[in-house]
MARLODREN-633975 format. One record per residue (C-alpha): x, y, z. Coordinates in steps of 0.1 Angstrom, whole numbers, padded with zeros to 4 digits, always signed. Layout:
XYZ...
END
This chain:
+1254+1404+0858+1234+1429+0884+1214+1427+0909+1179+1422+0888+1162+1423+0921+1165+1460+0926+1157+1474+0888+1125+1496+0883+1092+1481+0881+1082+1472+0850+1064+1499+0829+1031+1494+0813+1024+1504+0776+1031+1492+0744+1064+1506+0734+1075+1521+0704+1095+1506+0675+1131+1513+0670+1157+1507+0642+1196+1505+0646+1199+1543+0650+1178+1550+0679+1190+1515+0693+1224+1536+0706+1202+1569+0720+1184+1550+0741+1177+1571+0773+1175+1559+0808+1157+1576+0837+1172+1581+0871+1161+1546+0882+1181+1535+0852+1151+1519+0833+1146+1529+0796+1127+1564+0793+1099+1546+0770+1098+1506+0769+1114+1495+0734+1101+1471+0713+1123+1446+0701+1111+1421+0676+1082+1403+0697+1099+1416+0731+1095+1446+0749+1128+1458+0764+1126+1474+0797+1156+1484+0810+1193+1481+0800+1213+1468+0829+1247+1454+0816+1271+1466+0787+1302+1445+0783+1326+1440+0756+1307+1417+0735+1271+1430+0746+1244+1448+0759+1217+1430+0781+1182+1444+0791+1155+1433+0812+1127+1421+0788+1091+1409+0785+1077+1391+0760+1046+1411+0742+1015+1391+0745+1024+1367+0770+1001+1358+0800+0995+1378+0832+1024+1366+0855+1047+1351+0830+1082+1359+0844+1104+1387+0826+1135+1377+0805+1169+1388+0797+1178+1397+0761+1215+1401+0753+1222+1420+0717+1256+1421+0702+1269+1455+0699+1262+1478+0670+1295+1484+0663+1304+1444+0664+1275+1436+0641+1298+1431+0612+1327+1417+0629+1334+1379+0616+1351+1369+0650+1322+1385+0670+1298+1370+0652+1308+1336+0654+1319+1340+0696+1280+1350+0695+1261+1325+0676+1284+1299+0695+1273+1307+0725+1239+1308+0714+1237+1277+0694+1256+1258+0727+1235+1271+0751+1203+1264+0734+1212+1224+0734+1215+1226+0770+1188+1213+0795+1200+1212+0829+1190+1228+0863+1221+1245+0872+1229+1259+0836+1212+1293+0825+1188+1283+0798+1184+1303+0764+1146+1301+0755+1154+1322+0719+1178+1335+0693+1172+1352+0663+1182+1384+0642+1162+1421+0646+1166+1444+0620+1206+1435+0616+1212+1426+0652+1217+1392+0665+1204+1384+0701+1196+1359+0724+1169+1356+0745+1177+1339+0781+1158+1325+0813+1159+1357+0841+1176+1347+0872+1161+1368+0903+1187+1371+0925+1226+1378+0920+1256+1367+0911+1283+1349+0933+1306+1376+0933+1282+1407+0949+1268+1379+0971+1304+1373+0983+1310+1407+0987+1284+1421+1004+1278+1391+1028+1314+1377+1033+1317+1357+1056+1278+1344+1049+1277+1337+1087+1284+1304+1111+1278+1281+1078+1299+1299+1055+1324+1270+1049+1295+1246+1039+1276+1269+1019+1305+1281+0997+1312+1242+0990+1279+1233+0982+1276+1260+0956+1305+1245+0940+1289+1213+0941+1262+1229+0919+1290+1244+0898+1305+1212+0891+1275+1197+0885+1267+1221+0859+1302+1215+0842+1299+1179+0844+1271+1182+0821+1284+1208+0801+1318+1188+0795+1301+1157+0785+1278+1174+0757+1277+1155+0728+1266+1165+0689+1232+1148+0673+1256+1124+0664+1267+1111+0699+1300+1127+0690+1319+1144+0722+1317+1182+0719+1350+1185+0742+1336+1214+0758+1359+1241+0780+1335+1270+0794+1370+1288+0798+1354+1316+0818+1344+1304+0852+1345+1332+0877+1323+1343+0903+1307+1368+0884+1292+1340+0857+1276+1320+0882+1243+1329+0895+1224+1328+0927+1184+1327+0932+1162+1340+0957+1150+1305+0958+1186+1293+0964+1191+1274+0930+1229+1279+0919+1232+1284+0876+1265+1288+0855+1260+1312+0826+1281+1328+0799+1293+1303+0774+1307+1332+0749+1345+1321+0747+1340+1285+0757+1360+1261+0734+1338+1236+0713+1358+1210+0691+1334+1204+0666+1330+1220+0626+1294+1233+0637+1310+1257+0656+1338+1286+0648+1370+1285+0667+1380+1316+0692+1407+1321+0711+1397+1354+0725+1398+1359+0766+1377+1386+0781+1393+1412+0795+1395+1411+0835+1389+1376+0837+1430+1367+0840+1426+1358+0881+1407+1327+0869+1427+1314+0840+1445+1281+0842+1486+1280+0835+1483+1265+0805+1458+1291+0791+1485+1319+0800+1517+1300+0783+1496+1293+0754+1496+1253+0758+1467+1230+0749+1436+1232+0775+1408+1206+0783+1384+1205+0804+1406+1203+0836+1415+1240+0828+1381+1248+0838+1385+1227+0872+1414+1252+0878+1389+1280+0879+1364+1263+0901+1393+1256+0926+1404+1291+0923+1365+1306+0925+1358+1281+0957+1391+1291+0977+1383+1331+0967+1347+1325+0982+1360+1310+1015+1391+1336+1024+1374+1365+1010+1403+1375+0990+1419+1373+0953+1441+1344+0950+1458+1358+0924+1465+1395+0927+1495+1406+0915+1504+1439+0913+1490+1444+0875+1475+1421+0852+1510+1410+0837+1518+1399+0873+1488+1378+0880+1495+1362+0849+1528+1351+0863+1514+1343+0900+1491+1319+0879+1516+1306+0857+1541+1297+0885+1507+1288+0908+1522+1307+0935+1498+1305+0962+1507+1326+0989+1478+1342+0996+1459+1304+1003+1488+1298+1026+1482+1330+1042+1448+1325+1050+1451+1287+1052+1436+1292+1090+1402+1303+1073+1400+1267+1056+1400+1233+1073+1424+1213+1065+1408+1185+1048+1393+1210+1024+1424+1233+1019+1440+1197+1006+1411+1194+0980+1417+1233+0966+1455+1225+0964+1446+1197+0942+1421+1221+0923+1447+1243+0916+1479+1227+0908+1500+1239+0885+1501+1210+0856+1468+1197+0843+1477+1161+0855+1477+1170+0894+1442+1179+0891+1413+1162+0898+1407+1150+0862+1367+1156+0859+1344+1178+0874+1324+1148+0886+1358+1139+0905+1363+1173+0924+1323+1174+0934+1326+1138+0946+1355+1147+0970+1339+1179+0982+1303+1161+0987+1323+1137+1008+1342+1165+1027+1305+1176+1034+1292+1143+1044+1323+1139+1070+1321+1175+1081+1281+1177+1087+1260+1171+1056+1250+1194+1025+1230+1224+1038+1195+1228+1024+1188+1248+0998+1164+1271+1019+1196+1280+1038+1212+1294+1007+1182+1311+0993+1174+1330+1029+1213+1341+1026+1203+1355+0991+1175+1375+1002+1196+1391+1026+1225+1398+1002+1197+1414+0980+1183+1435+1007+1216+1447+1024+1217+1460+0988+1196+1488+0998+1219+1488+1038+1187+1489+1051+1187+1454+1070+1213+1447+1099+1233+1415+1109+1212+1394+1129+1228+1396+1166+1259+1376+1172+1264+1369+1132+1296+1376+1119+1295+1403+1093+1318+1426+1075+1308+1462+1068+1296+1466+1032+1324+1493+1028+1348+1462+1033+1356+1448+0999+1366+1410+1007+1382+1403+0973+1411+1433+0982+1402+1447+0946+1410+1486+0938+1375+1499+0935+1372+1495+0971+1335+1502+0971+1302+1490+0952+1285+1517+0931+1247+1520+0927+1233+1519+0889+1223+1553+0891+1255+1567+0902+1274+1547+0875+1258+1566+0848+1280+1590+0833+1309+1587+0856+1338+1564+0837+1365+1563+0862+1345+1551+0888+1320+1529+0865+1317+1495+0871+1304+1463+0851+1267+1470+0842+1270+1510+0834+1271+1522+0800+1309+1525+0784+1325+1559+0783+1322+1580+0750+1354+1574+0730+1380+1606+0735+1403+1610+0712+1422+1579+0692+1424+1555+0729+1389+1552+0739+1399+1530+0773+1426+1557+0780+1406+1571+0812+1402+1538+0827+1413+1501+0829+1395+1469+0842+1415+1445+0859+1412+1415+0882+1371+1406+0882+1358+1439+0865+1372+1465+0890+1383+1497+0876+1415+1515+0886+1417+1552+0874+1445+1563+0856+1463+1596+0856+1458+1611+0819+1474+1644+0825+1485+1654+0791+1528+1646+0790+1551+1662+0771+1573+1639+0752+1600+1663+0746+1618+1688+0770+1621+1670+0804+1651+1653+0809+1692+1663+0808+1721+1640+0814+1756+1646+0820+1773+1622+0797+1810+1607+0806+1828+1630+0781+1816+1661+0798+1786+1673+0772+1750+1673+0785+1720+1663+0766+1685+1677+0770+1661+1690+0777+1654+1659+0757+1626+1630+0759+1622+1600+0780+1625+1578+0746+1654+1595+0737+1672+1585+0770+1662+1553+0771+1678+1549+0736+1711+1567+0753+1711+1540+0782+1706+1511+0752+1736+1525+0733+1757+1528+0766+1762+1567+0764+1738+1565+0796+1749+1547+0831+1738+1542+0862+1760+1567+0874+1755+1592+0849+1739+1625+0866+1700+1631+0853+1677+1657+0861+1642+1661+0856+1623+1691+0852+1651+1711+0859+1656+1697+0892+1690+1685+0912+1710+1656+0894+1711+1627+0911+1727+1590+0893+1704+1574+0865+1701+1544+0890+1680+1561+0914+1651+1570+0893+1629+1542+0890+1616+1548+0854+1654+1543+0842+1668+1518+0868+1644+1495+0847+1668+1499+0813+1699+1500+0828+1723+1469+0831+1696+1443+0837+1712+1421+0860+1716+1426+0898+1738+1400+0916+1731+1376+0941+1763+1383+0955+1789+1410+0959+1802+1422+0926+1842+1420+0945+1830+1379+0945+1827+1377+0908+1851+1398+0893+1865+1366+0879+1842+1344+0864+1832+1311+0867+1839+1296+0830+1851+1318+0800+1859+1313+0761+1857+1323+0726+1825+1316+0702+1851+1313+0673+1861+1278+0694+1826+1264+0715+1797+1279+0693+1770+1298+0713+1746+1267+0709+1773+1239+0724+1779+1268+0755+1742+1272+0760+1734+1235+0759+1764+1224+0785+1749+1251+0808+1712+1234+0805+1730+1200+0809+1744+1210+0840+1712+1229+0854+1732+1256+0860+1720+1289+0874+1739+1320+0867+1744+1347+0843+1759+1342+0806+1773+1370+0793+1780+1374+0754+1802+1401+0739+1807+1403+0700+1817+1435+0680+1798+1455+0705+1769+1437+0709+1758+1420+0741+1737+1394+0754+1735+1384+0793+1710+1352+0795+1699+1344+0830+1696+1307+0839+1677+1290+0866+1678+1250+0870+1698+1250+0831+1664+1271+0819+1676+1304+0803+1648+1327+0820+1655+1362+0806+1678+1375+0776+1686+1409+0780+1701+1429+0750+1720+1468+0741+1704+1459+0708+1676+1486+0705+1661+1470+0675+1657+1443+0698+1638+1468+0725+1601+1455+0732+1586+1486+0718+1603+1481+0688+1595+1439+0688+1560+1448+0688+1555+1474+0661+1580+1447+0641+1552+1421+0647+1528+1447+0640+1509+1439+0676+1512+1482+0678+1516+1508+0651+1546+1534+0653+1519+1559+0667+1508+1539+0695+1549+1536+0706+1553+1569+0705+1524+1575+0728+1534+1547+0750+1570+1562+0753+1558+1597+0762+1540+1580+0789+1562+1560+0805+1573+1578+0833+1539+1578+0848+1547+1539+0848+1576+1538+0863+1595+1532+0830+1575+1502+0825+1564+1501+0788+1544+1465+0796+1522+1482+0821+1517+1514+0803+1504+1494+0767+1478+1475+0794+1468+1507+0808+1460+1523+0771+1447+1497+0761+1468+1488+0733+1471+1453+0744+1456+1430+0768+1479+1415+0797+1477+1384+0777+1486+1392+0743+1515+1412+0761+1527+1383+0779+1531+1365+0747+1545+1388+0730+1570+1393+0758+1578+1354+0758+1582+1353+0719+1604+1384+0726+1630+1367+0752+1629+1336+0725+1641+1362+0695+1665+1375+0713+1683+1339+0727+1675+1329+0689+1696+1355+0677+1723+1350+0702+1724+1311+0685+1737+1328+0654+1765+1347+0665+1800+1335+0648+1824+1352+0668+1833+1371+0705+1836+1358+0739+1814+1350+0768+1818+1345+0804+1795+1330+0830+1790+1340+0868+1776+1317+0886+1747+1323+0911+1742+1358+0896+1701+1362+0892+1684+1394+0874+1663+1417+0889+1631+1408+0905+1610+1427+0882+1615+1415+0849+1592+1388+0834+1609+1351+0839+1602+1327+0805+1616+1292+0811+1628+1286+0779+1633+1249+0766+1671+1256+0751+1672+1219+0735+1640+1229+0716+1657+1260+0704+1688+1248+0694+1672+1220+0678+1648+1236+0654+1674+1262+0647+1705+1234+0631+1679+1213+0618+1668+1238+0596+1709+1252+0592+1715+1217+0586+1688+1213+0555+1707+1241+0539+1744+1226+0540+1761+1209+0507+1763+1174+0521+1794+1161+0494+1812+1195+0498+1812+1194+0538+1822+1157+0538+1850+1160+0512+1865+1193+0533+1869+1175+0566+1879+1143+0553+1907+1140+0573+1890+1150+0606+1886+1131+0639+1857+1131+0654+1850+1117+0691+1822+1118+0716+1823+1138+0743+1813+1128+0777+1776+1150+0774+1771+1132+0739+1744+1104+0754+1727+1136+0775+1723+1155+0749+1714+1131+0722+1685+1125+0749+1674+1156+0753+1678+1168+0724+1648+1144+0707+1666+1147+0673+1647+1136+0642+1657+1097+0636+1682+1097+0609+1703+1127+0624+1702+1106+0658+1712+1075+0644+1747+1095+0635+1750+1123+0661+1740+1099+0688+1756+1067+0674+1794+1074+0676+1810+1057+0705+1846+1059+0696+1868+1082+0673+1865+1080+0638+1881+1094+0604+1852+1113+0591+1868+1101+0554+1867+1068+0561+1832+1065+0580+1820+1084+0547+1835+1055+0524+1814+1031+0546+1786+1043+0532+1769+1027+0498+1745+1058+0493+1742+1095+0489+1710+1096+0513+1736+1081+0540+1763+1104+0535+1737+1134+0537+1726+1120+0572+1761+1118+0582+1769+1155+0570+1737+1166+0590+1746+1147+0616+1782+1163+0619+1771+1191+0619+1747+1191+0646+1769+1169+0669+1796+1195+0663+1776+1225+0671+1757+1210+0698+1790+1198+0716+1779+1163+0714+1813+1153+0692+1847+1172+0691+1866+1173+0661+1900+1171+0654+1915+1182+0621+1905+1210+0594+1882+1237+0606+1845+1230+0599+1841+1249+0569+1805+1268+0585+1828+1281+0607+1856+1296+0583+1862+1332+0584+1841+1334+0621
END
């Protein structure tokens, strides 16, 4: 939302009709208003004031309305999305939901329709500005900053309480989750009213509404951990976002401000509140405790409803000095609007941050006038016209991070060839060649940390000293001196202990360290933290992130080749490159990387031979994305799928002379694997050594024998049982 109070004056006249063609050719004056008022249905569009990812927004008047009627806001779906079912569904959802809302703290929708093939909705005009710009211009709002901030959030929570409690016409709960609570969607009027808007991606549990999973780019800093991880969300996700907003407007800094969009998601996933704790002196302890609970990593740790959080904040205000009057907020909003022109000086003695300072430490650093934004893409802010597409990737010139702050990217053409040279161990020199080719040589073990590498004909230095290459070298950085870990804490053969048994034994013991596995030239490194595999490295080129994304059709081969050619400009980090080029959103990339790590781990479970070594206390380097896998669930699902394909009677016949014995870890494994009841009765029910043939003979029907065979397979592969006798048939030839 832009500052509506600074738009150009409404023009007189009847306007002119328009069609779908010239909708995209409207000209703007230097003030940012339309050169001619444009007829759109029964409205005259006066000024285009915002252009987002799904719609564009205009200041408008209703034709023929009585003199003095307030202007309205017309939100029109973008022409290029007018036939996209996903975006149409989102737009209709927002209009239908908002049309049902009647609450003083929710932006009201007054009309919805279609004009010449373009869906639109008409909303009330909020005369003021959004909370993001208000905070940015006026932080810290004078002596009563804390009370005003809490008061604003109380009104937002009142709106959320209403929205969360909405029902359909039959009285059935809609279970609405806003999913986009952020300062830019909280509107403050000149008379001190607070309104919540933008329900474009709200989740609504009703057949009347189309479900959508889209997350707007630039709003990652307000997602809840469960959203980041793809877990089910509910209204407590909005509670988390509300807590983040309150914290930010109190301390004047972004709460989650990782080095990249992916870094932001990692900080949220792990609920890292370092910024809040470092600025704890700006927040009273009683209020700090409320915020900490609101931004708890787990939903159960938060206030369970918007009303509950609001009651806590109101109790805090009551104990402090009471809630400030609405007129006080109105005065501050007027000041923020007037300060837009930089013509009003702070009151004497009032604490004030210069307008040139960015209280949220965004990477833009300056707020830009509408007129300055026209035709200036690298410094454009939300609300400006979008850039004209240039080439295959229209977002190549800039990327919006955080709450919409632009980051100017270097886009100088970069040659994918004739760039790198490397002196290999056999004395030969490779190159000049491409960065992508050099990465291939690293993963095929032809280039290592000490391999001399030259860039653009410069002096040769070890590959490990070049940051863009170091990311692709052997993954782990030991937490202890290498000489201390020459002897592993544990080693063995995968023919004797299955990969499933090995990985579960480390999980049961809550180990932290490195599990290295090798087989026929293949290598996997599994890093454990407190019993959870958190990262898996592989020397298989097919398991590289780029190849994985192509195989999943997340990007195409041409996308990957372009990203690889630009990789050195992003320190060799493919994820950052893909985000910067607009090929993937940070959320999508996070999910793909999680799937990639899971895929590498699952592939290891299928190895039949090889050796393994475990080094306790060794950690992976700090810049990898750690994903805490559940080894019990992954192993269970894989083994049950394999068990469904075995020939049970052949298996029992081949192992009739085997003696099976439960291990000391059997009960713990049985509890944590959560096996199906029929398999659990067998695998978890063994209490003493039994001869398998006698056990099978005691069973009366074929179904019971099938369960015994499945239980036998799962129990031996997981290490719940040991077998003394014939080699299990599924391991023969391993």
